[in-house]
N, C-alpha and C positions, 0 to 999 in steps of 0.2 A: 501816322497810322501804322499799325503792325501788319504783318503779312496776312493774318487771319481776320482782319477787320472787314466788316461788311460794308458794301457800297450800294447805293441805289442805282436805278437804271441809267442815270446821267453820269455815274462814276463818282458822285459826291459821297462823303461818308454818311452812313446810315445813322440816323438819330433816333428812330423809332424801334428800339430794341425789342420791346414787348410785342410788336406786331410784325416784326420781321423787316426785310429789306428787299428792294427790287420788286419783282412780282408782276401782277397783271397790269398790262398797259403802262408800265413805268410809273404807277401812281405812288410808289414808295411804300406800298403795303403788299403783303402776300395774301392771296386768296386762300383761306383755310378751309379744308375739305373734311367732311365726315364720310368715310366710305362704308357703305352698308353691304353686308354679306348675309346670306341665309344660313341659319343653323338647321341643318338637315341631318337626320339620323344616319349613322353609318350603314344601317340596314338597307338604305336606298342607293348605296354605291353602285351596284350593278345596273340598276334602272336609270339612274340620273347622276352620274359622277360629278358633273360640274356643280350641281346644287349642294353636294356633300363636300366638295373641295373648297372650303372657305378661304384657304390660303391663296389659291389661284384667283378667286373672286377679288380678294383684297389687292393682289398683285396687279390685276387688270385695272382696277380703280387707281392704283398708285401710278401706273404707266400713263393713264389718261391725264391725271393731275400734273405729272411732271412735264408732259408734252405742252401743257398750257402755262407752265411756270407757277402752278399752284402747289401747295403742300398739304399732304394728308396729316391732319392733327389728331384724328380719332378714327379708329377702326371699330365699327359696330358689328356684332355677330348676334343676330336675333331671328326669332321664329314667331310669326303671327303676333307681333307686338302691336299693341293698341297705338293708334296714331297720336294720342295725347300722352303717351307714357313719358315719364321724366327722363328716362335714359336717352331718348331722342333729343330732348330739348335742353338739357342741363348746360351743355357746352354752347349752344346757340344763345341761351339766356345770359350766359357769362361773357358773351362776346368773343368766343374762341372758335366758332365755326361760322363760315359764310355761305356754304352750300353743301348739299348732300349729293353723293354720286353712288350709283350701283351699276353693276355690269349690264343689267338688262331689266326690262319690265318684269320678266319672269322671276328674277331673283327678288325684286321688290314684292311680288305677289306672294312669295313664300315667306319673306322676312316680316311683312307687315300684315296686320289683320285687314286693313283696307287701304289700298294704294290711293284710291280716289280721295278718301278722307285725309290721308297724309298730304297729298299734293295740295289739297284745299287749305290745310293748316299752314303749309309752307307758304302758299300765296298770301294768306292772311298776315303772316309774320314777315313777309318780304324776303324769304329764303329760297334760293333756287334749288331745284331738283334736276339732276341730269342722269342720263344713262350713257354708258360707254358706247353701246351699240355695235360692238365688234362681235365676230363669230366666236362662239365658245370653242375651246380646244377639243379636239377629238381624242378620246381616251382609249388607249389600247390596254391589254391585260397588265402590262408592266406598270403603266401609269396608275391604274386602279389599285394594283398591289401596293404601290408606294403610298397612295392616299390612305389605304387601309392600315398599313403599318404605322404611318404617322399618327392617325387618329385613334388607333387602338392601344397606344403606348402610354397615355397619361397616367395610368396606374403605376407605371415605373418612374414617374417623375418627369416625363416628357410632355411638354405643353402643346405639341402639334406644330411648332414652328420649325 
């Protein structure tokens, strides 16, 4: 085996390349996560900076996933999306996502048209929905300015990352 070859939790070479290696509870597969962030207009930055700052929302989800040995395979950025919308389910149906995570219920309420209908659909499909449950960052004027700059530059070819 080369230096970059993957091994499972027992140290054996990983044979399931398509599903990853290591991961949750040493099962030999990685739990694949779709991170949900809210698409909130820049005009709401002063009143609710975290809901506008989708990059921080996705970063919070990525940290949560990494702490558990999970991997974020999809970042969704949505606003008032119907719970049955194909954008939510395409990767689930393709076997590429095992669970959804969002920073908080509040983010889900902005991102989805109905959180209750979405969680019911997840239960019906056997897909977990989690929230990170950590405190949102406190935004000072400098942080808000940074978010504003990042999100107001796409016309210059900058994608907000």
